[in-house]
C-alpha positions as MATLAB code, in Angstrom:
seq = 'MTYEVDFLPVGDSSGDAIVVRYGNDQDGYWLHVVDGGLTDTAQTIIDHIDKHYPGYWINHMVLSHADNDHACGLIGVLERFEVKNLWMNRPWLYAREVIQHFHGNFTLDGLVADIRERHPYLVELERIAMKKGTHIHEVFQGAQIGRFTVLAPSRQRYIDLLPDFEKTPTSYRTEDLAPKQFGLLRSVFEAAKKWLDEKWDVETLSENPQPPTSSSNESCVVQYADLENGNTVLLTADVGPVGLMEAANYRDALRLPLPQFIQVPHHGSRHNVTPSVLDRWLGPRKPPWSDVGRAYCSVGASATDYPRGQVKNAFIRRGYKVYANRTRTISHYRGPGHPGFTPITPEPFDSKVEAP';
ca = [
      95.910   90.163  -35.738;
      99.636   90.867  -35.695;
     101.518   93.355  -33.545;
     104.912   94.806  -32.741;
     105.952   96.560  -29.540;
     109.237   98.271  -30.410;
     111.543   99.692  -27.716;
     113.876  102.183  -29.405;
     117.323  103.285  -28.143;
     117.374  106.722  -26.524;
     121.099  107.541  -26.396;
     123.417  107.641  -23.404;
     120.931  108.595  -20.691;
     117.868  106.484  -20.028;
     114.419  107.454  -21.275;
     111.545  105.793  -23.101;
     110.579  105.710  -26.764;
     108.103  102.987  -27.735;
     106.318  102.404  -31.046;
     103.390   99.979  -31.105;
     101.606   98.714  -34.207;
      98.729   96.251  -34.255;
      96.008   95.176  -36.647;
      95.547   93.144  -39.813;
      95.299   93.599  -43.571;
      91.509   93.330  -43.554;
      90.645   95.851  -40.824;
      93.758   98.016  -41.056;
      96.537   98.837  -38.619;
      96.879  101.194  -35.685;
     100.090  102.975  -34.780;
     100.848  104.266  -31.276;
     103.887  106.198  -30.048;
     104.398  106.065  -26.279;
     106.928  108.609  -24.987;
     109.751  110.097  -27.027;
     112.949  110.293  -24.991;
     114.990  113.501  -25.125;
     114.996  115.849  -28.116;
     117.503  113.859  -30.200;
     115.354  110.728  -29.920;
     112.741  112.325  -32.187;
     114.825  111.497  -35.250;
     115.251  107.896  -34.091;
     111.461  107.524  -33.887;
     110.919  109.251  -37.233;
     113.482  107.030  -38.967;
     111.959  103.894  -37.404;
     108.446  104.742  -38.586;
     109.646  105.757  -42.059;
     111.519  102.461  -42.413;
     109.077   99.966  -40.909;
     105.694  101.702  -41.181;
     105.964  103.998  -44.227;
     102.851  105.952  -45.072;
     101.289  105.546  -41.618;
      99.833  108.307  -39.550;
      99.979  108.027  -35.764;
      96.591  107.150  -34.308;
      97.620  107.772  -30.714;
     100.578  109.551  -29.152;
     100.803  109.000  -25.390;
     102.961  110.944  -22.962;
     103.250  108.910  -19.768;
     104.260  111.804  -17.493;
     105.812  115.251  -17.404;
     109.536  114.374  -17.224;
     111.639  115.606  -20.125;
     113.307  112.249  -20.893;
     109.894  111.033  -22.004;
     108.367  114.210  -23.429;
     110.931  116.208  -25.403;
     111.375  113.814  -28.326;
     107.637  113.803  -28.984;
     107.840  117.418  -30.174;
     109.756  116.528  -33.346;
     107.561  113.487  -33.986;
     104.383  115.557  -33.644;
     105.815  118.110  -36.055;
     106.763  115.437  -38.614;
     103.700  113.154  -38.691;
      99.964  113.474  -38.756;
      98.863  112.561  -35.240;
      95.164  111.981  -34.673;
      95.160  111.973  -30.852;
      97.604  113.246  -28.240;
      97.095  111.875  -24.738;
      98.839  113.901  -22.058;
      98.029  115.460  -18.729;
      98.690  119.202  -18.619;
      99.193  120.016  -14.931;
      98.197  123.677  -15.234;
      94.631  122.631  -16.110;
      94.190  121.473  -12.514;
      95.649  124.557  -10.822;
      92.300  125.553   -9.329;
      92.104  122.182   -7.545;
      95.528  122.475   -5.898;
      96.000  126.207   -5.339;
      95.225  125.834   -1.625;
      98.495  123.894   -1.205;
     100.556  126.973   -2.118;
      99.689  129.008    1.001;
      98.437  132.091   -0.793;
     101.683  132.611   -2.728;
      99.879  132.611   -6.075;
      96.773  133.913   -7.717;
      95.129  131.302   -9.929;
      96.486  132.969  -13.080;
      99.912  133.221  -11.475;
      99.961  129.546  -10.545;
      98.900  128.547  -14.066;
     101.687  130.698  -15.517;
     104.254  129.251  -13.101;
     103.334  125.647  -13.879;
     103.411  126.312  -17.626;
     106.834  127.936  -17.293;
     108.143  124.835  -15.546;
     106.872  122.581  -18.367;
     107.877  124.295  -21.637;
     107.990  121.016  -23.558;
     104.352  120.290  -22.619;
     103.377  123.809  -23.664;
     105.102  123.248  -27.005;
     103.334  119.922  -27.543;
     100.037  121.646  -26.809;
     100.824  124.476  -29.256;
     101.756  122.157  -32.122;
      98.777  119.882  -31.526;
      96.346  122.802  -31.567;
      97.943  124.208  -34.717;
      97.727  120.847  -36.536;
      94.237  119.909  -35.356;
      95.389  116.995  -33.192;
      92.858  116.168  -30.493;
      94.343  116.493  -26.980;
      92.935  114.193  -24.287;
      93.580  113.964  -20.566;
      94.659  110.461  -19.642;
      93.322  108.962  -16.431;
      92.202  105.578  -15.178;
      89.479  104.099  -17.369;
      90.428  105.917  -20.582;
      90.460  103.743  -23.700;
      93.331  104.410  -26.120;
      92.718  102.087  -29.046;
      93.078   98.605  -27.589;
      94.849   99.951  -24.506;
      93.033  100.594  -21.239;
      94.532  103.103  -18.806;
      94.800  101.464  -15.375;
      96.465  104.379  -13.581;
      96.602  107.106  -12.458;
      93.143  107.857  -11.191;
      92.264  111.511  -11.590;
      92.132  112.060   -7.825;
      95.542  110.514   -7.181;
      97.029  112.679   -9.942;
      95.556  115.780   -8.293;
      96.942  114.652   -4.924;
     100.427  114.272   -6.411;
     100.407  117.491   -8.406;
     101.618  119.944   -5.721;
     104.966  118.108   -5.575;
     105.620  118.079   -9.326;
     107.673  121.291   -9.218;
     110.488  119.419   -7.479;
     110.875  116.895  -10.278;
     111.055  118.106  -13.908;
     114.404  119.095  -15.409;
     114.597  122.289  -17.444;
     113.937  121.819  -21.140;
     116.795  124.183  -21.894;
     119.335  122.233  -19.801;
     118.385  118.685  -20.780;
     121.658  118.154  -22.630;
     123.551  118.414  -19.326;
     121.801  115.340  -17.949;
     124.074  112.602  -19.377;
     127.188  114.410  -18.115;
     125.705  114.863  -14.652;
     124.638  111.236  -14.422;
     128.082  110.104  -15.552;
     129.792  112.219  -12.891;
     127.556  110.904  -10.115;
     128.079  107.361  -11.308;
     131.868  107.706  -11.137;
     131.711  109.224   -7.630;
     129.633  106.387   -6.201;
     131.241  103.514   -8.120;
     134.033  103.077   -5.603;
     131.609  103.054   -2.664;
     129.453  100.188   -3.887;
     128.666   97.336   -1.545;
     127.367   93.974   -2.641;
     124.848   91.402   -1.442;
     124.592   87.713   -2.264;
     121.389   86.565   -3.928;
     120.182   83.057   -4.726;
     116.970   81.844   -6.299;
     115.372   81.586   -2.851;
     117.095   84.671   -1.405;
     115.517   87.945   -2.559;
     116.916   91.231   -1.204;
     114.667   93.668   -3.081;
     113.178   96.057   -0.508;
     109.490   96.285    0.385;
     110.094   99.889    1.406;
     112.515  101.481   -1.074;
     114.115  104.744    0.006;
     113.905  107.390   -1.161;
     110.401  106.743   -2.487;
     109.494  107.197   -6.130;
     109.030  110.850   -7.087;
     105.536  112.294   -7.399;
     106.004  112.877  -11.119;
     106.966  109.240  -11.677;
     104.099  107.985   -9.515;
     101.752  109.922  -11.825;
     102.802  107.820  -14.845;
     100.191  106.447  -17.205;
      99.972  102.645  -16.914;
      98.449  101.001  -20.004;
      97.189   97.443  -20.519;
      96.079   95.766  -23.745;
      95.201   92.391  -25.171;
      96.732   92.866  -28.602;
      96.016   89.439  -30.017;
      94.174   86.440  -28.603;
      95.398   86.600  -25.033;
      98.749   88.186  -25.804;
      98.580   90.818  -23.089;
     100.868   93.835  -22.732;
     101.539   96.179  -19.798;
     103.379   99.482  -20.325;
     104.525  101.089  -17.070;
     106.869  104.012  -17.939;
     108.495  105.242  -14.690;
     105.643  104.413  -12.308;
     106.378  103.379   -8.743;
     104.870  100.929   -6.241;
     101.857  103.103   -5.387;
     100.838  103.537   -9.010;
     101.435   99.861   -9.758;
      99.220   98.841   -6.840;
      96.487  101.223   -7.972;
      96.752   99.768  -11.474;
      96.630   96.197  -10.129;
      93.486   96.944   -8.130;
      91.787   98.358  -11.212;
      92.943   95.384  -13.283;
      91.364   93.048  -10.731;
      88.114   95.029  -10.868;
      88.080   94.561  -14.646;
      89.019   90.863  -14.231;
      91.928   91.128  -16.625;
      94.590   88.376  -16.714;
      98.215   88.907  -15.781;
     100.315   90.346  -18.611;
     102.483   88.093  -20.740;
     104.655   91.073  -21.652;
     105.593   93.884  -19.254;
     107.779   96.948  -19.336;
     110.230   97.026  -16.418;
     109.429  100.336  -14.685;
     111.893  103.227  -14.670;
     114.743  101.498  -16.491;
     115.065   98.849  -13.787;
     115.384  101.133  -10.757;
     115.104   99.580   -7.276;
     112.796  102.414   -6.162;
     109.900  101.464   -8.457;
     109.065   97.832   -7.682;
     108.770   95.742   -4.527;
     108.318   91.978   -4.057;
     104.651   92.378   -3.158;
     103.981   94.603   -6.179;
     105.648   92.086   -8.481;
     103.642   89.251   -6.933;
     100.484   91.182   -7.826;
     101.568   91.726  -11.412;
     103.601   88.611  -12.245;
     102.379   86.061   -9.747;
     104.485   84.439   -7.006;
     108.028   83.195   -7.418;
     108.309   80.154   -9.658;
     110.560   77.084   -9.810;
     114.022   77.897  -11.181;
     114.127   79.026  -14.810;
     110.391   78.963  -15.405;
     109.345   80.713  -18.606;
     106.074   82.608  -18.164;
     106.540   85.897  -19.998;
     108.844   88.640  -21.203;
     109.984   91.911  -19.628;
     111.598   94.713  -21.637;
     113.652   97.484  -20.087;
     114.610  100.823  -21.679;
     118.233  101.438  -20.704;
     120.617  104.144  -21.882;
     123.796  103.110  -23.641;
     126.009  104.321  -20.791;
     123.800  103.045  -17.953;
     125.738   99.818  -17.539;
     124.455   99.223  -13.991;
     120.809   99.114  -15.142;
     118.539   97.264  -14.849;
     119.548   96.782  -11.228;
     120.452   93.223  -10.299;
     117.830   92.956   -7.556;
     115.129   94.064   -9.985;
     115.977   91.795  -12.899;
     116.462   88.840  -10.528;
     112.989   89.504   -9.098;
     111.440   89.408  -12.570;
     113.382   86.269  -13.519;
     112.277   84.483  -10.305;
     108.675   85.061  -11.333;
     109.209   83.547  -14.760;
     109.779   86.707  -16.826;
     112.950   86.854  -18.883;
     114.388   90.379  -18.922;
     115.725   92.117  -22.030;
     117.376   95.562  -22.268;
     117.670   97.638  -25.428;
     120.669   99.942  -24.719;
     122.054  100.715  -28.213;
     119.533   98.839  -30.364;
     115.837   98.518  -31.064;
     114.228   95.429  -29.587;
     110.793   94.202  -30.598;
     108.168   92.010  -28.954;
     105.849   90.783  -31.692;
     103.344   88.328  -33.073;
     103.480   87.805  -36.814;
     106.421   88.280  -39.181;
     108.136   91.015  -37.161;
     110.801   93.225  -38.707;
     113.051   91.867  -41.480;
     116.692   91.837  -40.445;
     116.092   91.877  -36.700;
     118.157   89.240  -34.897;
     117.278   87.325  -31.715;
     118.175   89.041  -28.453;
     119.795   87.548  -25.365;
     118.082   87.831  -21.985;
     119.812   89.451  -19.038;
     121.570   86.964  -16.709;
     120.554   86.173  -13.135;
     123.050   87.940  -10.856;
     124.426   86.077   -7.843;
     125.798   89.353   -6.432;
     123.723   92.527   -6.447;
     124.486   96.074   -5.406;
     123.292   96.959   -1.921;
     120.965   99.955   -1.582;
];
């Protein structure tokens, strides 16, 4: 069996757009799309599939969570291709289970309407899928998506997180303001940066990052697969330490090995991983410059300070070389790969890292 895990560029602001193909000539191939970036990223995904996988339909489209930098681009892809299965959690379906948290401010129908209004891109995905006959599945721990097993979130933890989702999603209609806002904030704080020294045996990544990961990000779908003879893959989206620990516990229950390939959560943010979480997923720190696995990070073209130095150093210490896509597509593969793709250079170990 051969496979490709392609991380596509998503423009200036960070997001995720991942295309996975696996299979062989005898049994056929499966194509997955995991997240779609912002609206403009749809065309990037379409062009990539047309060029490298012409004639394919999409077996599985997976939306990791309800944030627009992962969801909006999937709309154009769903419109363009035949998609057999759409895996996404629609928060309004669970309104009855959380209505008590809203202190009598809503009727059930009113709460459903309010949640749908806050997630117009999810409503649009639902509409297109129903029109085209795409099967829509909820996506919780234990679900099997082709060769991928969902390790998190559990249904109960998703329900527990749901009342706080309203604080997180950005308006679908104002998504184009995001890169400008991020750029302004970045320029304001640039001058105030402070720096810490790091060495191989000096790790400053926090065990208690503040502020904690948002509820929406902690609800991310974490997927694990053995794509070919022990070549194991972990896709994490924007999940935080709680979700990663839940996923690790479920992995242990299934007696699955550590991944050889892992997605760096949330574009390399310091709020999404801790040393103890990374020890669970990557093993303990290794001798200098050990080579155990690979870690890919989706990073926007203008996000020059990502992945954060403390985060990439922590991965490198545990034997995982870190690669960022920024303006290009990068591919982790077994088999011939994509013609014309050139080797990529891993991120360096930083001796000075930005203080929290």
